[in-house]
C-alpha positions in Angstrom: 35.5 28.1 21.5 34.0 26.1 25.0 30.4 26.2 24.4 31.2 24.3 20.8 32.6 21.6 19.4 33.9 21.2 15.7 34.2 18.4 13.4 34.8 16.8 10.2 35.3 13.8 7.5 35.6 13.4 4.1 35.6 10.0 1.7 36.3 8.8 -1.5 32.8 8.2 -3.9 31.7 4.7 -5.1 32.3 6.0 -8.5 35.9 7.3 -7.9 36.8 3.8 -6.4 35.3 1.7 -9.4 37.2 4.5 -11.9 40.1 5.0 -10.3 40.0 8.3 -10.0 41.2 10.4 -6.3 39.2 11.7 -4.0 38.9 15.5 -4.9 36.7 16.3 -1.8 38.3 17.6 1.2 37.8 18.8 5.1 38.9 20.5 8.2 37.9 22.0 11.2 39.1 24.2 13.7 38.9 25.6 17.2 40.3 27.9 20.0 39.1 30.3 22.5 37.8 32.6 20.5 36.4 30.8 17.6 35.1 27.9 15.7 36.0 26.9 11.8 33.8 24.4 10.0 35.2 23.9 6.0 34.6 21.9 3.2 35.8 21.9 -0.4 34.5 19.7 -3.5 37.7 19.6 -6.4 35.9 19.5 -9.8 35.3 16.4 -11.4 36.7 17.8 -14.3 39.4 16.5 -16.7 41.0 19.6 -16.8 40.7 19.8 -13.3 43.5 17.0 -12.5 44.7 18.7 -9.4 41.6 20.1 -7.8 42.1 17.8 -5.4 44.9 19.4 -3.8 43.5 22.4 -5.1 40.9 21.6 -2.4 43.0 21.1 0.2 45.0 23.9 -0.2 41.0 25.8 -0.5 40.5 24.3 3.6 43.8 25.2 4.4 43.4 28.7 3.5 40.2 29.4 4.7 41.5 28.5 7.9 44.5 30.3 7.8 42.3 33.7 7.0 39.8 33.0 9.3 42.0 33.2 12.2 43.8 36.1 11.1 40.4 38.2 10.5 39.1 37.3 13.8 40.6 40.2 15.0 39.7 42.5 12.4 35.6 41.3 12.5 35.9 41.4 16.2 36.7 45.1 16.3 34.7 46.0 13.8 31.0 44.3 15.2 31.9 45.5 18.5 32.1 49.2 17.5 29.6 49.0 14.9 27.4 46.1 14.9 26.7 42.6 13.0 26.1 44.6 9.6 29.6 45.5 9.8 30.4 42.3 8.7 29.0 43.0 5.1 32.2 44.4 4.0 34.6 42.4 6.1 33.5 39.4 4.8 33.8 40.5 1.1 37.6 41.2 2.1 37.9 37.8 3.2 36.0 36.4 -0.2 38.7 38.6 -1.9 41.6 37.4 0.2 40.8 33.7 0.2 40.9 33.7 -3.6 44.0 36.0 -4.0 45.8 33.8 -1.3 44.1 30.5 -2.7 46.0 31.1 -6.3 49.0 32.4 -5.0 49.0 28.7 -2.9 48.3 27.1 -6.1 50.7 28.5 -8.5 53.5 27.8 -5.9 52.4 24.2 -5.8 52.7 24.6 -9.3 56.1 25.7 -9.3 57.5 23.4 -6.7 55.5 20.8 -8.7 55.3 21.4 -12.4 52.7 19.6 -14.7 54.3 16.0 -16.0 53.0 15.0 -19.6 51.1 12.2 -18.1 49.1 15.0 -16.3 48.6 17.5 -19.3 47.4 14.4 -21.1 44.0 14.1 -19.1 43.2 17.4 -20.4 41.3 18.8 -23.3 43.5 19.4 -26.7 42.9 22.9 -26.4 43.9 23.1 -22.2 46.8 21.0 -22.9 48.2 24.2 -25.0 47.2 26.6 -22.4 48.8 24.8 -19.4 51.8 24.2 -21.6 52.3 28.0 -22.2 51.9 28.8 -18.4 48.6 30.1 -18.6 45.5 29.2 -16.4 47.5 27.0 -14.1 45.0 27.6 -11.6 42.1 26.2 -13.3 44.1 22.6 -13.4 43.3 22.8 -9.4 39.2 24.4 -9.5 37.8 23.6 -6.6 34.3 24.9 -4.3 35.0 26.2 -1.0 32.0 26.6 1.6 33.1 27.6 4.7 31.2 28.6 8.3 32.4 30.6 11.4 31.4 31.0 15.0 32.5 33.3 17.6 31.0 34.1 20.9 29.1 37.1 19.7 28.3 36.2 16.0 28.5 33.2 13.4 28.8 33.5 9.6 28.9 31.2 6.3 30.8 31.9 3.0 30.6 30.0 -0.2 31.4 29.5 -3.5 30.2 26.5 -5.8 27.6 23.7 -5.2 26.9 22.6 -2.0 25.1 23.4 1.4 25.5 25.2 4.4 22.3 23.9 6.9 22.1 25.9 10.4 20.1 24.5 13.0 18.3 26.5 15.8 16.1 25.6 18.7 12.6 23.2 18.2 13.8 21.7 15.6 14.5 24.5 13.2 17.0 23.6 10.3 17.4 26.6 7.7 19.7 27.6 4.7 20.7 30.4 5.5 23.2 31.5 2.7 22.0 32.4 -0.6 21.5 30.0 -3.0 24.0 30.8 -6.2 21.8 30.8 -9.3 25.1 30.1 -11.8 25.6 26.7 -10.2 23.2 24.5 -12.8 23.4 21.1 -13.4 27.0 20.3 -13.9 28.1 23.8 -13.9 29.3 25.5 -10.9 31.1 28.9 -9.8 35.1 28.3 -8.4 37.9 29.8 -7.1 39.8 29.5 -10.1 37.0 31.6 -11.9 38.1 35.4 -13.4 35.8 36.8 -11.3 35.9 34.2 -7.8 35.6 37.0 -5.3 32.1 38.3 -6.8 31.2 35.0 -6.9 30.7 34.0 -3.3 27.4 34.1 -1.4 27.5 34.5 2.4 25.5 35.0 5.6 25.5 36.2 8.7 24.0 36.9 11.9 24.1 37.5 16.0 21.3 35.0 16.2 23.7 32.1 17.4 22.3 28.5 15.9 23.0 25.2 17.7 25.2 23.7 15.3 26.3 24.6 11.6 27.3 22.3 8.8 28.8 22.8 5.4 28.9 19.2 3.0 29.9 18.6 -0.2 27.2 18.4 -3.2 28.2 14.4 -3.1 26.0 14.2 0.7 23.4 16.8 -0.4 22.6 14.8 -4.1 22.3 11.0 -1.9 19.2 12.3 0.1 15.7 14.2 0.0 15.7 17.8 2.0 14.1 15.7 5.1 16.5 12.5 4.8 19.2 15.2 5.0 18.3 17.3 7.8 18.1 13.9 9.5 21.2 12.7 8.7 22.7 15.9 10.2 20.6 15.3 13.2 22.8 12.1 13.9 25.6 14.2 13.8 24.7 15.6 16.6 23.2 12.8 18.4 26.2 11.0 17.6 28.4 13.7 19.6 26.4 13.5 22.7 28.1 10.1 23.1 31.9 11.9 22.9 33.6 13.5 20.1 35.8 9.9 19.0 32.7 8.0 18.1 31.3 10.9 16.1 33.9 10.4 14.5 33.8 7.0 13.9 30.3 7.1 13.4 30.6 9.6 10.3 33.2 8.1 8.8 31.7 4.9 8.6 28.3 6.6 7.4 30.0 8.5 4.3 31.0 5.7 2.0 27.4 4.0 2.6 25.8 7.5 1.8 28.3 7.9 -1.5 27.8 4.2 -2.4 23.7 4.1 -1.8 23.3 7.9 -2.9 25.3 9.9 -5.5 28.5 7.8 -5.7 30.4 11.3 -5.4 32.8 12.1 -2.7 31.5 12.9 0.4 32.4 15.5 2.8 30.8 16.9 5.6 32.3 19.7 8.5 30.1 21.0 11.3 30.1 23.3 14.2 27.9 22.2 17.2 26.9 23.2 20.7 28.8 21.3 23.7 25.4 21.9 26.0 22.6 22.3 23.9 21.1 19.2 22.2 19.7 19.8 19.2 15.7 18.6 18.9 14.6 16.4 15.6 14.4 18.4 12.7 10.9 19.9 12.2 9.5 19.8 9.0 9.6 23.1 6.6 6.7 24.8 5.2 8.1 23.7 2.1 8.4 19.8 3.6 4.6 20.2 4.5 4.0 21.5 1.2 5.5 18.8 -0.5 4.1 16.4 1.9 0.7 17.9 0.7 1.2 17.7 -2.5 2.3 14.4 -2.4 -1.5 13.6 -0.9 -3.4 15.7 -3.0 -1.8 13.6 -5.9 -2.3 10.5 -4.0 -5.8 11.3 -3.8 -6.5 12.6 -7.6 -4.6 9.0 -8.5 -7.2 7.6 -6.5 -10.4 9.3 -8.0 -8.8 8.6 -11.7 -8.5 5.0 -10.5 -12.0 4.9 -9.4 -13.3 6.5 -12.2 -11.8 4.3 -14.1 -13.4 1.0 -11.8 -16.7 2.7 -12.1 -16.7 3.1 -15.8 -15.0 -0.5 -16.4 -18.0 -1.3 -14.1 -20.6 -0.3 -16.7 -18.9 -2.1 -19.4 -19.0 -5.5 -17.2 -23.1 -4.5 -16.3 -23.6 -4.0 -20.0 -21.8 -6.9 -20.9 -23.8 -9.1 -18.5 -27.0 -7.5 -19.7 -26.0 -8.9 -22.8 -24.9 -12.3 -21.7 -28.4 -12.4 -20.4 -30.3 -11.7 -22.9 -28.8 -13.8 -24.5 -28.9 -16.6 -22.0 -32.3 -16.5 -22.6 -32.9 -16.5 -26.1 -30.6 -19.5 -25.7 -33.2 -20.6 -22.7 -35.9 -20.4 -25.4 -34.2 -22.1 -27.8 -33.6 -25.5 -25.6 -36.9 -25.5 -24.5 -38.3 -25.3 -28.2 -35.1 -28.2 -29.1 -36.9 -29.9 -25.8 -40.3 -29.9 -27.3 -38.5 -31.0 -31.3 -36.8 -34.3 -28.7 -40.6 -35.2 -27.8 -42.4 -34.8 -31.0 -39.4 -36.9 -32.6 -39.1 -39.5 -29.9 -43.0 -40.1 -30.5 -42.6 -40.3 -34.7 -39.5 -42.3 -33.6 -41.4 -44.1 -32.0 -45.0 -44.9 -34.1 -42.2 -45.0 -37.2 -40.6 -47.8 -35.6 -44.1 -49.8 -34.9 -44.9 -48.9 -38.8 -41.8 -50.8 -39.8 -41.6 -53.7 -38.1 -45.4 -53.6 -39.4 -43.6 -53.2 -42.7 -41.7 -55.8 -42.2 -44.3 -58.5 -41.2 -46.1 -57.4 -44.5 -43.2 -57.8 -46.6 -42.7 -61.7 -45.5 -46.7 -62.4 -45.9 -46.8 -60.5 -49.5 -43.5 -61.7 -50.6 -45.1 -66.0 -49.7 -48.8 -64.6 -51.7 -46.9 -63.8 -54.7 -44.9 -66.8 -54.6 -47.4 -68.9 -54.7 -49.4 -66.8 -57.4 -46.6 -66.8 -59.7 -45.8 -70.5 -59.0 -50.0 -71.0 -60.1 -49.7 -68.9 -62.7 -46.6 -70.9 -64.4 -44.8 -67.6 -64.4 -41.6 -69.2 -62.0 -41.2 -72.9 -61.9 -41.5 -74.9 -58.6 -37.8 -75.5 -56.5 
């Protein structure tokens, strides 16, 4: 499609490298004169899904092929009944994707039966099931997100976690595909699920975006919302310099995203306008609300800290007052002690003078008594 360019890349996650595990993400993109397709699939990081990487590849290949086949059906339906006709068409496409994917993974299994080494990585319960030839598709379990752009309309399909983001004029980035409430924590809906065809979520519109991005949860969980949208915006900026530069830039970025973020496998696929340049993402109402809340929390913390400081100041002032009173008491005691020193120094001086007089008196008294006692014959002459 002349007005749009499709681009994709995927990369093994940092944790997978450390644990010597294979990459379980896969991505594809497709363009022709009528449509552009972006698709990613994330294989489940579950020991029972030991062929999920292969399942993800089959999912992407199946999605691209079926979207091409469904183009004529959807085009004629929309032309006759309007874009709302896509509702039933997409449900049919979702069911067909599940059907063909399961047929394809079973064919892969028939051509490449599970080895003992593969089976032994699964839980004991699943080992018995696999050896009995049941639930083979479980080993290939994966998610799927795709976006398709035509001249008149576009649509997005999703089963499992990850995200689809579309970008419009004035930096408006939105997540149009409804969130699947069944995807909670480490649990995700999957193409291998028993009711996979009804677990799909979708969105369609004849309001054409400037770009659509689909990416795995490994990318999503590496950013906050503002960082995520800025990352997607970068892809469009790189594309302005040419598709080769954009691909090189994305392939260089993905391992850094994993290493500095989720550690998981990372994949991204996008359809971008070849003529219209995206504006930097505008803060969404939720982001603005988060920003307000952050400032409110900061203000609340400042108020709490200030209140604590005032309290500490009151305590210090009380301690200072008490200290000043003690200082006054000590100063009075010092004055009294200084007065005592003066009195005792005067008494000391008098005592010293009296002691000198007493010493002289003692000498004269000793001489007097020596003479008298000799005269009385009480003591002899020397």
